[in-house]
C-alpha positions, 0 to 999 in steps of 0.5 A: 712704747714703739717709737721711730719705726718706719719713720722714712716711709711715712715722712716719704709718703705724706711728703708726697700728698702735701701742697705748700704755701710759703710762710716763713718767720723769724724771732728776734729777741730781746735782752731777757731773752724774750721772742718777738715773732716777725713775717719776714718780707722780701726775703728768698723763700728756702727751698724746703721751708714752707708749711703745708696748706693742709689743716693745722696750727702751730703747737708747742711740741718740746720747749726747755728753759735755759737755766744758765751758762754751761760750765767750761764754755765762758772761753771758747763756747762750742766753737769748732763743734757741731751740737746735736740735741735729742728731744722727745715730742708727745704731738705729731706734726707736718712742719718744724721750726726752733728757737735758739737762745744766746740769753747767755752768751758773752758774743754773737752767736754764729750759728752758720748750719743748722739741721732737723732730723728724725732719730733713727732708734732710740739713744742715738745720733743717728738719723732715719732714712730720709728725714734729714732737713737743713734749717734757714733763718730769714731764707737764710743757711746763716744766723748771727744772735746777739749777746741776750738774745734768741732767733726763731728759724723759718718753717720747715716741711718734716712729718714728725710722728707723735712720740719721736725723738727729734734731733736739732743741729747746730754748728759754730765755728767761732767763740761766742763766750758761754753756753747757754744751756738746760742743765738737766735734760735726762736726755742724752744729747750729743756733740762732735768735731767739725760741721757735722750739722748734716753727718746721718751716720751719728759716728762723728758723735762720740761727745755725750752729753746729759744738757740741752745746748742753745736749742729752747723750743720746738714748734710743730704744725700739728692737726693733732693738737690745738693749743698747748699746755705750759708745766713751769716747775722746778726738779719735780717738773723738771724730771730731775729722778726720772731714769735718763731716756725715757721720757718718765717725767710727769709731764711726758706721762701727762701728755701721753694722757691728753693723747689718749683722751684728745676729744673724748668728753671735756678732755682739749686737744692739747700738747704738753711743753716742760718749763721745769728748773731745777731748784726754782723758786717763785720769788728769788732769782739765782746769781749773775745777769743774766740771772741763772735760775730766774725766778718764776715771777721773772721768768713767767712772760718769757717761759709761759705768755711767749711759748706758742699758742698757749691755751693753760699753764700748770705751777708746781712752785713754791717748796724751793722757796721754803728749803732755800729761805731759811727763817724767810719763807712765809706763805703769805708771800708765797702764794702772793707770788702764785696769785701775780703769776695767775694775773699775768695767766689771767691777762692772757685769758689762760686756764691756771692750775696749780699743784699743791706741794708735795711732802719731803720729810727725812730729806736733810732740808727738812724741819719743822718749821718748815714742814708748817710752811708747806702746810700754809700754802697748801691750805691756801691753794686748796682752798680755791683763793689761789688758782682756777683748779687744784691737782692736789700731788700732795695728797697723791703722793704721801704716806698716809701712815705719816703723810708729812713724807712720800710713800715708799714706792712714789719716792726716788729714795732721797725723800724729795723728788719722786720716782718713776712711779711717784711722777706717772701717779702725778698724771694719773691724778690729773684732771685732765677737764681741768685744762679746758676753758679760758680764764674767768673774768675775776678770780 
């Protein structure tokens, strides 16, 4: 798959022909990390933060759920360092805006400088020529995010091609307490000493990380998509066993399929964002306040309903409720929790596609009683009484000769998580037309 060739030329040509009208957005947050977006008024318009007056709508191009506080950052956070997050987008656009979170921070997070750019190549902190843009917040170059809060940047003009890697860099001069992060990025990002926010060579970014810090969303003004699909799930959706830096999660492949088929038949023109958290459950959250690894029920509003222009949601949750709650896993409680998520989605007019739970025989946590619960949950899902539509990941990936385990070529080796081939198979069996349409009046 070819990426990032000719970005600078494309950006320069398209930027010349764009006409713009000012439209600046800023978000403030409640203590649970939810976003309330408002138009800024009476503030100066930053020179590069305007929407082109062209066809297109705002969609989610990338997202990651804040899943906890990064270990080892409680004392100073990332004070005195620049954080350069590398994120991949499956859809293109002509303007961009980001969301930064301080959900797990113990002190106000001061961001004095932020930027966005295209990566010059795969697996690099180097910036493609001519694509560096300074980000502003309410017309100002700096912002302070309260503990538990988040903020949305102003829109900035930047031509982002589909299938591109985007670099979002922030600098924080003072301690902020624990760093809000997404642990399993399956993508290398970077940090550097000092304010290197607008550095284009990438040379100072000598500290790689496999986590995303502070950044939780990237939206694009796009004429390639009319809405956003949110994938809500656990480590399987998070892609924990996919190849690092290769964008081979099942959601990446689903995004590619939607892009290639967009506009044909009943296939909607949607982008895809991944809100998977490894270890996530439907019913139970982790410890802490706010909770590490919040349950699907507790984070649904933040991670699904508040995503930009969301039209549909795919839910692949439940296996960790079975694995992590020995003696308490109950198919009735699990499916009741899933139905609650569906009702919340329907209240917003969202279509819901649900996934069957895949087998895990051979994994150390497998037991016969847990297998019985999985089968019972899947039977309810297949009956059509839980979701609007069903994608049967279990049937697609199980071993036909031993259906309680993954087929060997779809198994990463731990007998629970798929391989790259398994993730691809998940996306291949997804009926793209199932995403079309609004929620039914009554399930």
